C-alpha positions as CSV (number, residue, x, y, z in Angstrom):
1,M,0.0,0.0,0.0
2,G,1.5,3.4,-0.8
3,R,2.4,6.1,1.6
4,H,0.2,9.2,1.8
5,T,0.8,12.6,3.3
6,A,-1.6,14.5,5.4
7,D,-3.0,16.4,2.3
8,G,-3.7,13.1,0.6
9,S,-0.7,13.2,-1.7
10,S,1.4,10.2,-2.2
11,A,4.9,10.1,-1.0
12,D,6.2,10.8,-4.5
13,G,4.1,14.0,-4.7
14,A,1.3,12.6,-6.9
15,P,-2.3,13.1,-5.8
16,S,-3.9,10.2,-4.0
17,G,-5.6,7.6,-6.5
18,T,-3.9,9.2,-9.6
19,R,-3.0,6.0,-11.3
20,H,-6.5,4.6,-11.0
21,D,-8.0,7.9,-12.0
22,T,-5.6,8.2,-15.0
23,A,-6.7,4.8,-16.2
24,R,-10.3,5.7,-15.9
25,G,-9.7,9.0,-17.7
26,D,-7.9,7.3,-20.5
27,T,-10.8,5.0,-21.0
28,R,-13.2,7.9,-21.0
29,R,-11.1,9.8,-23.5
30,R,-10.9,6.8,-25.8
31,R,-14.6,6.4,-25.6
32,R,-15.2,10.1,-26.4
33,R,-12.7,9.8,-29.3
34,G,-14.6,6.7,-30.5
35,W,-17.9,8.4,-30.4
36,V,-16.5,11.4,-32.2
37,V,-15.0,9.2,-34.9
38,L,-18.3,7.3,-35.2
39,A,-20.2,10.5,-35.4
40,L,-17.9,11.8,-38.1
41,V,-18.3,8.5,-40.0
42,V,-22.1,8.7,-39.7
43,V,-22.0,12.3,-40.8
44,A,-19.7,11.5,-43.7
45,A,-22.0,8.6,-44.7
46,L,-25.0,10.8,-44.6
47,V,-23.3,13.5,-46.6
48,A,-22.0,10.9,-49.1
49,G,-25.4,9.3,-49.1
50,G,-27.1,12.6,-49.8
51,V,-24.7,13.2,-52.6
52,V,-25.4,9.8,-54.0
53,W,-29.2,10.2,-53.7
54,A,-29.0,13.7,-55.1
55,T,-27.1,12.3,-58.1
56,V,-29.6,9.5,-58.5
57,L,-32.5,11.8,-58.4
58,R,-30.8,14.3,-60.7
59,D,-29.9,11.6,-63.2
60,S,-33.4,10.0,-63.1
61,G,-35.3,13.1,-64.2
62,P,-35.8,16.8,-63.7
63,D,-37.0,18.3,-60.4
64,C,-40.6,19.0,-61.4
65,A,-42.8,21.4,-59.3
66,T,-45.8,19.9,-61.2
67,R,-46.4,17.1,-63.7
68,T,-48.7,17.4,-66.8
69,D,-50.6,14.6,-68.4
70,I,-50.1,14.4,-72.2
71,S,-52.2,12.1,-74.4
72,I,-50.9,10.9,-77.7
73,A,-53.2,9.3,-80.4
74,A,-51.6,7.1,-83.0
75,D,-52.4,4.4,-85.5
76,P,-52.9,1.0,-83.7
77,S,-49.8,-0.4,-85.4
78,M,-47.6,2.2,-83.8
79,T,-48.9,2.2,-80.3
80,S,-46.7,-0.7,-79.1
81,A,-43.6,1.2,-80.0
82,L,-44.8,4.5,-78.5
83,K,-45.9,2.7,-75.3
84,A,-42.4,1.1,-75.0
85,V,-40.8,4.6,-75.0
86,A,-43.4,6.4,-72.9
87,P,-42.2,5.3,-69.4
88,Q,-38.6,6.6,-70.0
89,A,-39.9,9.7,-71.8
90,S,-42.1,10.4,-68.7
91,A,-39.2,9.8,-66.3
92,D,-36.9,12.1,-68.2
93,S,-39.4,15.0,-68.3
94,C,-42.2,16.7,-66.3
95,Y,-44.9,15.0,-68.5
96,D,-46.8,11.8,-68.0
97,F,-47.4,10.4,-71.5
98,A,-50.4,8.2,-72.2
99,I,-50.7,6.4,-75.6
100,A,-54.1,5.6,-77.2
101,A,-54.9,3.8,-80.5
102,A,-57.0,5.7,-82.9
103,S,-57.8,4.2,-86.3
104,G,-57.8,6.4,-89.4
105,A,-61.5,6.6,-89.7
106,R,-61.9,7.6,-86.0
107,I,-59.3,10.3,-85.8
108,P,-61.5,13.2,-87.2
109,G,-64.0,12.6,-84.4
110,E,-61.2,12.5,-81.8
111,L,-59.8,15.8,-82.9
112,T,-63.1,17.6,-82.5
113,R,-63.7,16.7,-78.8
114,G,-62.5,20.1,-77.5
115,D,-60.7,19.7,-74.2
116,Q,-61.0,15.9,-74.5
117,A,-59.1,15.8,-77.8
118,P,-55.7,14.2,-77.8
119,D,-52.8,16.6,-77.1
120,L,-50.7,15.1,-79.8
121,W,-51.4,12.9,-82.9
122,V,-48.9,10.8,-84.8
123,A,-50.4,10.6,-88.3
124,D,-49.1,8.1,-90.9
125,S,-48.2,10.8,-93.4
126,T,-48.0,14.5,-93.8
127,G,-50.6,14.4,-96.6
128,R,-53.1,12.7,-94.4
129,A,-52.4,15.0,-91.5
130,T,-53.2,18.0,-93.7
131,T,-56.3,16.4,-95.1
132,V,-57.8,15.5,-91.7
133,T,-57.0,18.8,-89.9
134,T,-58.4,20.8,-92.8
135,Q,-61.6,18.7,-92.7
136,V,-62.2,19.2,-89.0
137,G,-61.1,22.8,-89.0
138,V,-58.1,22.6,-86.6
139,P,-54.6,24.0,-87.4
140,T,-52.1,21.7,-89.2
141,D,-49.6,22.2,-86.4
142,I,-46.7,19.8,-87.1
143,V,-44.2,19.8,-84.2
144,V,-42.0,17.0,-85.5
145,P,-41.9,16.3,-89.3
146,S,-41.2,12.6,-88.9
147,V,-40.8,10.3,-85.9
148,A,-40.4,7.2,-88.1
149,T,-40.8,6.0,-91.7
150,S,-42.0,3.0,-93.6
151,P,-41.9,2.4,-97.4
152,A,-45.0,1.3,-99.3
153,V,-44.5,-2.2,-100.6
154,V,-46.4,-4.8,-102.7
155,A,-46.9,-8.1,-100.8
156,G,-48.1,-11.4,-102.1
157,T,-47.3,-15.1,-102.6
158,A,-46.7,-14.7,-106.4
159,V,-46.0,-11.0,-107.2
160,P,-44.2,-10.6,-110.5
161,A,-41.2,-8.3,-111.0
162,L,-42.5,-4.8,-111.2
163,T,-41.1,-1.8,-113.1
164,N,-43.5,0.9,-112.0
165,W,-46.7,1.6,-110.0
166,V,-48.8,1.7,-113.1
167,E,-48.1,-2.1,-113.4
168,V,-49.1,-2.4,-109.8
169,M,-52.4,-0.7,-110.5
170,K,-53.1,-3.3,-113.2
171,L,-52.4,-6.4,-111.0
172,P,-55.5,-8.7,-111.0
173,N,-57.5,-8.5,-107.8
174,L,-55.2,-6.0,-106.2
175,R,-56.2,-4.8,-102.8
176,I,-55.2,-1.4,-101.3
177,G,-56.3,0.6,-98.3
178,S,-59.0,3.3,-98.3
179,P,-57.7,6.9,-98.1
180,L,-59.9,7.2,-95.0
181,D,-57.9,4.6,-93.1
182,S,-54.3,5.1,-94.2
183,S,-51.9,6.5,-96.8
184,T,-50.8,3.1,-98.2
185,G,-53.4,3.4,-101.0
186,D,-51.7,6.6,-102.2
187,A,-48.6,4.9,-103.3
188,P,-49.9,3.7,-106.7
189,I,-51.3,7.1,-107.4
190,V,-48.1,9.0,-106.6
191,G,-46.1,6.4,-108.5
192,A,-48.4,6.8,-111.6
193,L,-48.1,10.6,-111.3
194,A,-44.3,10.2,-111.4
195,A,-44.8,8.3,-114.7
196,V,-46.9,11.3,-116.0
197,E,-44.1,13.7,-115.1
198,K,-41.6,11.5,-117.0
199,G,-43.9,11.5,-120.0
200,T,-44.4,7.7,-120.0
201,L,-48.1,8.1,-119.1
202,T,-50.6,10.7,-120.2
203,A,-52.8,12.5,-117.7
204,K,-55.9,11.0,-119.4
205,E,-54.5,7.5,-119.0
206,M,-53.8,8.1,-115.4
207,S,-57.3,9.5,-114.7
208,D,-58.8,6.5,-116.4
209,A,-56.6,4.1,-114.4
210,M,-57.5,5.8,-111.1
211,T,-61.2,5.5,-112.0
212,I,-60.9,1.8,-112.8
213,L,-58.9,1.2,-109.7
214,A,-61.4,3.0,-107.5
215,I,-64.3,1.0,-109.0
216,Q,-62.3,-2.3,-108.6
217,Q,-61.6,-1.5,-105.0
218,G,-65.2,-0.6,-104.3
219,N,-66.3,-4.0,-105.7
220,L,-63.6,-5.9,-103.8
221,R,-63.2,-4.1,-100.5
222,A,-64.7,-6.1,-97.6
223,D,-66.6,-4.7,-94.6
224,D,-63.8,-5.7,-92.3
225,D,-61.1,-4.2,-94.5
226,S,-57.9,-3.5,-92.7
227,E,-54.1,-3.9,-93.2
228,A,-54.1,-7.1,-91.2
229,N,-57.0,-8.6,-93.0
230,R,-55.7,-7.8,-96.4
231,L,-52.4,-9.4,-95.5
232,A,-54.2,-12.5,-94.2
233,L,-56.1,-12.7,-97.5
234,A,-52.9,-12.4,-99.5
235,N,-51.3,-15.1,-97.4
236,A,-54.1,-17.5,-98.1
237,S,-54.5,-16.7,-101.8
238,A,-52.8,-15.2,-104.8
239,T,-54.2,-11.8,-104.0
240,P,-51.5,-9.0,-104.1
241,V,-51.8,-6.1,-101.6
242,V,-50.3,-2.7,-101.2
243,T,-49.2,-2.2,-97.6
244,T,-46.3,-0.8,-95.6
245,E,-43.0,-2.6,-94.9
246,Q,-43.9,-2.2,-91.2
247,E,-47.2,-4.1,-91.6
248,F,-45.5,-6.8,-93.7
249,V,-42.7,-7.3,-91.2
250,S,-45.1,-7.4,-88.3
251,F,-47.3,-10.0,-90.1
252,A,-44.2,-12.1,-91.0
253,R,-43.0,-12.1,-87.5
254,A,-46.4,-13.2,-86.2
255,N,-46.7,-15.8,-88.9
256,P,-43.2,-17.4,-89.3
257,T,-44.4,-20.0,-91.8
258,T,-45.9,-17.4,-94.2
259,K,-45.0,-17.5,-97.9
260,L,-45.6,-13.8,-98.4
261,T,-42.8,-11.8,-99.9
262,A,-42.6,-8.0,-100.2
263,T,-41.2,-6.1,-103.2
264,I,-41.2,-2.6,-104.7
265,P,-41.1,-1.4,-108.3
266,T,-37.7,-0.6,-109.7
267,A,-38.9,2.9,-110.2
268,G,-39.0,3.4,-106.5
269,T,-41.7,3.9,-103.8
270,T,-43.3,6.4,-101.5
271,L,-42.5,6.7,-97.8
272,L,-45.0,7.1,-95.0
273,D,-43.3,9.7,-92.8
274,Y,-45.4,9.7,-89.5
275,P,-45.4,13.4,-88.4
276,M,-46.3,14.4,-84.9
277,L,-48.9,17.1,-84.6
278,V,-50.2,19.3,-81.8
279,T,-53.9,18.7,-81.6
280,A,-54.6,20.0,-78.0
281,A,-57.1,22.7,-77.2
282,A,-55.8,26.3,-77.6
283,A,-55.0,26.7,-73.9
284,K,-52.7,23.7,-73.9
285,R,-51.1,23.9,-77.3
286,D,-47.8,25.4,-76.1
287,V,-47.4,22.8,-73.3
288,A,-48.3,20.0,-75.8
289,R,-45.7,21.3,-78.3
290,T,-42.9,21.2,-75.7
291,A,-44.0,17.8,-74.5
292,G,-44.1,16.5,-78.1
293,E,-40.5,17.7,-78.7
294,E,-39.3,15.9,-75.6
295,F,-41.2,12.7,-76.6
296,A,-39.6,12.9,-80.0
297,Q,-36.2,13.2,-78.4
298,A,-36.9,10.0,-76.5
299,L,-37.8,8.3,-79.8
300,R,-34.5,9.4,-81.3
301,S,-32.6,7.8,-78.4
302,Q,-31.0,4.3,-78.8
303,A,-33.9,2.8,-76.8
304,G,-36.4,4.6,-78.9
305,T,-34.9,3.5,-82.2
306,T,-34.7,0.0,-80.9
307,A,-38.4,0.1,-80.0
308,L,-39.4,1.5,-83.4
309,N,-37.3,-1.1,-85.2
310,A,-38.8,-3.9,-83.1
311,A,-42.2,-2.8,-84.3
312,G,-41.0,-2.8,-87.9
313,Y,-40.5,0.9,-88.4
314,R,-37.5,2.6,-89.9
315,D,-36.0,5.8,-88.4
316,P,-36.8,9.2,-90.0
317,A,-33.7,8.8,-92.3
318,A,-35.3,5.5,-93.6
319,T,-32.3,3.4,-92.6
320,P,-33.0,-0.2,-93.7
321,L,-34.1,-2.7,-91.1
322,T,-31.6,-5.4,-90.2
323,G,-32.4,-8.7,-91.7
324,V,-36.0,-8.0,-92.7
325,G,-38.0,-5.8,-95.1
326,V,-37.1,-4.7,-98.6
327,G,-33.7,-3.1,-97.9
328,Q,-32.5,0.2,-99.5
329,V,-35.2,1.9,-101.5
330,N,-35.4,4.7,-104.0
331,R,-37.9,7.3,-102.8
332,I,-40.2,8.8,-105.4
333,V,-40.1,12.5,-105.2
334,L,-42.3,14.5,-107.5
335,K,-41.1,17.8,-109.1
336,D,-44.5,19.5,-108.5
337,P,-45.8,18.9,-105.0
338,S,-49.0,20.9,-105.8
339,Q,-49.8,18.4,-108.5
340,E,-49.4,15.5,-106.0
341,E,-51.8,17.3,-103.6
342,K,-54.4,17.9,-106.3
343,T,-54.2,14.3,-107.6
344,L,-54.5,12.8,-104.1
345,R,-57.6,14.9,-103.5
346,Q,-59.2,13.5,-106.6
347,W,-58.2,10.0,-105.6
348,S,-59.8,10.5,-102.2
349,V,-63.1,11.4,-103.9
350,L,-62.9,8.4,-106.2
351,A,-61.7,5.9,-103.7
352,V,-63.7,6.7,-100.6
353,P,-67.0,4.8,-100.9
354,I,-70.2,6.7,-101.1
355,R,-73.0,6.5,-98.6
356,T,-76.0,8.5,-99.7
357,L,-79.7,8.9,-99.2
358,V,-81.4,9.7,-102.5
359,A,-84.7,11.7,-102.2
360,M,-86.7,11.6,-105.4
361,D,-89.5,14.1,-106.1
362,V,-92.8,12.3,-106.8
363,S,-95.0,15.4,-107.0
364,G,-97.7,15.6,-109.6
365,S,-95.6,17.7,-112.0
366,M,-93.3,14.7,-112.6
367,D,-96.1,13.4,-114.8
368,E,-95.5,16.2,-117.3
369,A,-94.9,14.9,-120.8
370,V,-91.4,15.2,-122.4
371,G,-91.7,14.1,-126.0
372,D,-93.1,10.6,-125.9
373,T,-92.2,10.1,-122.2
374,T,-92.5,11.9,-118.9
375,R,-90.2,13.5,-116.4
376,A,-90.9,10.6,-114.1
377,D,-89.8,8.1,-116.7
378,L,-86.6,10.1,-117.4
379,L,-85.9,10.3,-113.6
380,V,-86.3,6.6,-113.2
381,Q,-84.0,6.0,-116.2
382,A,-81.4,8.3,-114.5
383,A,-81.7,6.4,-111.2
384,L,-81.3,3.0,-112.9
385,T,-78.3,4.2,-114.9
386,G,-76.6,5.7,-111.9
387,N,-77.3,2.6,-109.8
388,K,-75.4,0.5,-112.4
389,L,-72.3,2.7,-112.0
390,F,-72.0,2.5,-108.2
391,P,-69.6,-0.2,-107.0
392,N,-70.7,-2.9,-104.6
393,N,-69.4,-1.1,-101.5
394,T,-71.6,2.0,-102.1
395,E,-74.4,2.4,-99.5
396,I,-77.6,3.8,-100.9
397,G,-81.1,4.5,-99.4
398,M,-84.1,5.9,-101.1
399,W,-87.0,8.2,-100.2
400,Y,-89.9,9.5,-102.3
401,F,-91.3,12.9,-101.4
402,S,-94.2,15.3,-102.2
403,I,-96.5,16.6,-99.5
404,D,-97.7,14.3,-96.6
405,K,-96.4,11.4,-98.6
406,G,-95.5,9.6,-95.3
407,G,-98.7,10.6,-93.5
408,P,-99.9,13.9,-92.1
409,G,-97.0,16.3,-91.5
410,Q,-94.4,14.0,-93.1
411,D,-93.6,14.9,-96.7
412,W,-91.4,11.8,-97.4
413,V,-91.7,8.1,-97.2
414,E,-88.8,5.6,-96.9
415,I,-88.6,3.2,-99.8
416,A,-85.3,1.5,-98.8
417,P,-83.0,2.1,-95.8
418,I,-79.4,2.9,-96.4
419,A,-77.5,-0.3,-97.1
420,R,-74.6,-1.7,-99.2
421,E,-75.4,-2.4,-102.8
422,D,-74.2,-6.0,-102.5
423,S,-75.9,-6.7,-99.1
424,V,-78.5,-9.4,-99.2
425,R,-81.9,-8.5,-97.9
426,P,-84.2,-11.0,-96.0
427,D,-86.1,-11.6,-99.2
428,G,-82.9,-12.8,-100.9
429,Q,-82.5,-9.8,-103.1
430,T,-79.4,-7.6,-103.0
431,Q,-79.9,-3.9,-102.2
432,R,-79.1,-3.1,-105.8
433,Q,-81.8,-5.5,-107.1
434,F,-84.3,-4.1,-104.6
435,L,-83.6,-0.5,-105.5
436,N,-84.0,-1.3,-109.2
437,K,-87.3,-2.9,-108.6
438,R,-88.6,-0.1,-106.5
439,A,-87.6,2.4,-109.1
440,D,-89.9,0.6,-111.5
441,D,-92.7,1.1,-109.0
442,Y,-92.0,4.8,-108.9
443,R,-94.9,5.9,-111.0
444,Q,-97.6,4.7,-108.6
445,Y,-96.4,7.2,-106.0
446,V,-96.6,10.3,-108.3
447,G,-99.1,13.0,-107.2
448,G,-99.4,16.0,-104.9
449,G,-97.3,19.1,-104.3
450,T,-93.6,19.4,-103.5
451,G,-92.4,19.3,-99.9
452,L,-88.8,20.2,-100.6
453,Y,-87.6,22.0,-97.5
454,D,-88.8,19.6,-94.8
455,T,-87.6,16.6,-96.8
456,T,-84.2,18.1,-97.3
457,L,-83.7,18.8,-93.5
458,A,-85.0,15.4,-92.5
459,A,-82.8,13.6,-95.0
460,F,-79.7,15.6,-93.8
461,Q,-80.5,14.7,-90.2
462,K,-81.0,11.1,-91.0
463,V,-77.7,10.7,-92.7
464,Q,-75.8,12.7,-90.0
465,D,-77.5,10.7,-87.2
466,S,-76.4,7.4,-88.8
467,Y,-73.1,8.8,-90.0
468,D,-70.4,6.2,-91.0
469,P,-66.8,7.5,-90.8
470,N,-65.7,4.9,-93.4
471,Y,-67.8,6.6,-96.1
472,S,-68.4,9.9,-97.8
473,N,-71.8,10.7,-96.4
474,S,-74.3,12.7,-98.5
475,V,-77.8,13.5,-99.5
476,I,-79.0,13.7,-103.2
477,I,-82.1,15.7,-103.8
478,L,-83.8,15.3,-107.3
479,T,-86.7,17.6,-108.0
480,D,-88.5,19.5,-110.8
481,G,-90.2,22.0,-108.6
482,R,-90.1,24.4,-105.7
483,N,-91.3,24.1,-102.1
484,E,-95.2,24.1,-102.0
485,D,-95.8,22.9,-98.5
486,P,-97.3,25.8,-96.5
487,G,-96.6,24.1,-93.2
488,S,-92.9,23.5,-93.8
489,V,-89.9,25.4,-92.5
490,S,-88.9,28.5,-94.6
491,L,-85.9,28.5,-96.9
492,Q,-84.0,30.7,-94.5
493,T,-84.8,28.4,-91.5
494,L,-83.6,25.4,-93.6
495,L,-80.3,27.1,-94.5
496,D,-79.8,28.2,-90.8
497,R,-80.5,24.7,-89.5
498,L,-78.2,23.1,-92.1
499,K,-75.3,25.4,-91.1
500,K,-75.9,25.0,-87.4
501,L,-76.0,21.2,-87.7
502,Q,-72.7,21.1,-89.5
503,D,-70.2,18.9,-87.6
504,P,-66.7,18.7,-89.1
505,A,-66.2,15.3,-87.6
506,R,-69.4,14.1,-89.3
507,P,-69.5,16.0,-92.6
508,V,-72.6,15.5,-94.8
509,L,-72.8,17.2,-98.1
510,V,-76.0,17.9,-100.0
511,L,-76.1,17.5,-103.8
512,T,-79.2,19.0,-105.5
513,I,-80.3,18.2,-109.0
514,G,-83.0,20.4,-110.6
515,I,-85.0,19.0,-113.4
516,S,-86.2,21.5,-116.1
517,D,-86.7,25.3,-115.8
518,D,-89.5,24.7,-113.4
519,A,-87.1,23.8,-110.6
520,D,-86.3,26.5,-108.1
521,T,-82.6,26.7,-109.1
522,D,-81.8,29.6,-106.8
523,A,-83.1,27.7,-103.7
524,L,-81.5,24.5,-104.7
525,K,-78.1,26.3,-105.1
526,Q,-78.4,27.9,-101.7
527,I,-79.3,24.6,-100.1
528,A,-76.3,22.8,-101.6
529,E,-73.9,25.6,-100.7
530,A,-75.1,25.5,-97.1
531,T,-73.1,22.3,-96.7
532,P,-69.3,22.3,-97.3
533,G,-68.6,20.4,-100.6
534,G,-72.3,20.5,-101.6
535,T,-73.1,21.2,-105.3
536,S,-76.1,21.9,-107.4
537,Y,-76.9,20.9,-111.0
538,V,-79.8,21.6,-113.4
539,A,-81.0,19.5,-116.3
540,Q,-82.5,22.3,-118.4
541,D,-83.8,19.7,-120.8
542,P,-85.4,16.8,-118.9
543,R,-83.9,14.5,-121.6
544,D,-80.5,15.3,-120.0
545,I,-81.6,13.7,-116.7
546,P,-80.0,10.3,-117.4
547,T,-76.5,11.9,-117.7
548,V,-76.7,14.7,-115.0
549,L,-76.0,12.3,-112.1
550,I,-72.9,11.1,-113.8
551,D,-71.9,14.6,-114.6
552,A,-72.3,15.6,-111.0
553,V,-70.0,12.8,-109.8
554,Q,-67.4,13.7,-112.4
555,A,-67.6,17.4,-111.5
556,R,-67.1,16.5,-107.9
557,V,-63.9,14.7,-108.8
558,A,-62.7,17.7,-110.9
559,A,-63.6,20.1,-108.1
560,A,-61.5,18.1,-105.7
561,G,-58.4,18.6,-107.8
562,R,-58.6,22.4,-107.9
């Protein structure tokens, strides 16, 4: 035991208990240093972790105060590629992109839904984008000229070598798409127009070829017509089809045993260029434009290009797909773009099937003699002649009208509801046969005054209410008189109602045909002009009636090319 002094110090002068206290102090100091070191490590880890998380968050997307929903409408064939890119495009931006399929026939209706319209639309071609936006009265606001491309091709099991698109147009049983659905059907027309520019085809020969092709397609086109169904038909028969490389590649991948091959004429082909348009309501257009630019940037990335290629699309530069498709292509470029636009408008008129309600005047004046016949007989002859010209996919209905013909207060009576010419009725007759038979019965209905205004309004509403976006919807009024129904709406009321009922997503045009100088040509002209695209014609000599309907159709085609 150590020695201690009176003050508690040890004999060597150190305080009492110093060695033990020193040991305890060293332990406490080591503990404090350990906690300090541990605290510094934790702080460093937190700081480093914050840097790491900040880096992760910064790299995963922008710091968005708010996020905006952006809807994109596209052809069903493109939606898979767009949906594959949408999650990353959303993560890299302040927009949440939603993709929805919208077939060609549906898109005009989609674009006229106001605030519910899609913010962006990926059309299959610039031409179609212009046509549709003009139809529905919205700006043709292209934010990205092309997000992808795909050449038009001819697919079949036994397609011969082809020099140009004129040869394609002459292929037996050729099937092409309707201009309402896609731009694939434009390829033969643009290709033939290129032959006109080169002087190897005359404009008359091309016009005749277009007419023949349109009638052929009208007789062959099925109710369930689509790119997929046409390719399935080609796969099961010797039927050639015009489609896109993308559709062909997709079909071949889904049907690995197919014998279909795809080719293009040596003269070259057209490219569908898939522009992206702003279609949002006015208040959201600027936001939608910026969002569209960012989505397009995502499509141009490696992941975006891979997604497009996987769906069968080429990039905007038309780089050939690897191992599939038709390889390098020569693109047909016309010298005069305005001529292309004019010709494609004419093609649209010819190729889009007609859906019409024909209202025929059966008032007493139709019994008036014209030489050794009557106006009624000449009108029937015109109807029968016109009915022979319409292709099978034409939809026609028929009304007769005078005053109270359908009962008190109803000036019209339905003779045949609107149906395809080749549709078979319950009695076994086709619609064409039935219409021809009812035209022969026309004379028994003749009598009374002319209920023109009420009939026209009712016919317009009937066609609009039953509107079919796959057709060109119209009303044809044939009359030799003027309105004689004192209880009907006035001419001004009729014109106001027709203009108010106009719906750019469901356009219905009125074609009026006046018979003889007795017809109220001024009123008929005003009625037709109240509907965009409506036209009016007069057969001054009733003996011209059999050709006036044909002339009206031809004039409509000519007007489309102006």
